[in-house]
N, C-alpha and C positions, 0 to 999 in steps of 0.2 A: 586228804595229804593234797597241797597245788601242788603241778605237774611242773619238771622245768624244764625251761628253755631255757635253749644254748645263748649263748650271750652272744658268743665269736659261732662269725657262717659265712657261705660261700655259695648264694644257691645260682647254678644258673640256668635257664631257663632257650630250646633251642627254638629256631624259627624258620621252616624252608621257605624261600622265596620264590615269586614266580619265575624271575632269569635263572633257579635252580642254586643259585648259591644259599647260604646257613647266617642267619644273624644269630648270632648267639648275643642275651643280654644274661651279664653277672651282675647279682648283688650281692652289698658287701655288708655286717650289721653290725656293728659293735653295739650290743644295747639296744639301736637304732641304728633306720638302712645310713652310712656311712660310707656311699659312693655305689654306683654304677658305670659301667662299663658297658660301652655295645663296641660288637668285633664284625665283620662280615669274612667267614670261611669259605671257601671259592677251588675243587678239586680243580688241576689239571692234570689232565692223561697229556702223556708226552713218550716219546723214543727218543732212543741214539740221534737219529735226522734231523729231530725241531728240535733237539733237546734245548741249544742253546740262543735260539730265537722263541723259546716258552718262557724260556726263562728270562731276560730280556721283556717281555710282554707282559712279564707278571708286575713290571717294577711299573707300573705305568698310574697304580696310585700313589707313588713315592711325585712322578713329572707334574702327575694331575694338580697335585699339591690335596688330597684327600685325605690322609693321615700321616701325620708322625712317625709309626711304628708297624713295621711291616716284619715279618719272620715268614718266613716259604721251607719246606720241611720238603725232601727231595725221598723217595721207592725206588728204589731200583726194581727190577725184575730178579730169577736164579742162575742167568748170566750177569747177573753187574751191571745191566745195561738200564737207564733211569724209564720208565713207565707212569711213576704220578708225582706232580708238584699241588701242597695243601697251601694255597693263601691262603694268610688272616691276615688284616687289620684291623687296626683300632677307628671307625668313626666317632665314636664320642665316648669322653669319659670325665666324670664327673663324683668331683667330694664336697661333701656333706660337713659341717662341722659338727662338731659335739656341742649339744647343748646342753 
């Protein structure tokens, strides 16, 4: 009996970079490889004193034209003070035509 392979799936691999960021490579399949996306993920520790300047510093990838898509996820501590900003942005996206 032949093994059934899923026709539609996404596979994400994570690679820790030398500067502490994480590169997430997502490959989407529709029978064959349909698209590939590379994101950079960076954790930025913050507190209530530096929060606004940390958020503005996270926007550097937009002002430096490094991406067209930036996502910020902000976590707060038990006292509802900001503690962590997770910055994720796309550095490459490729779509492959189905043949």
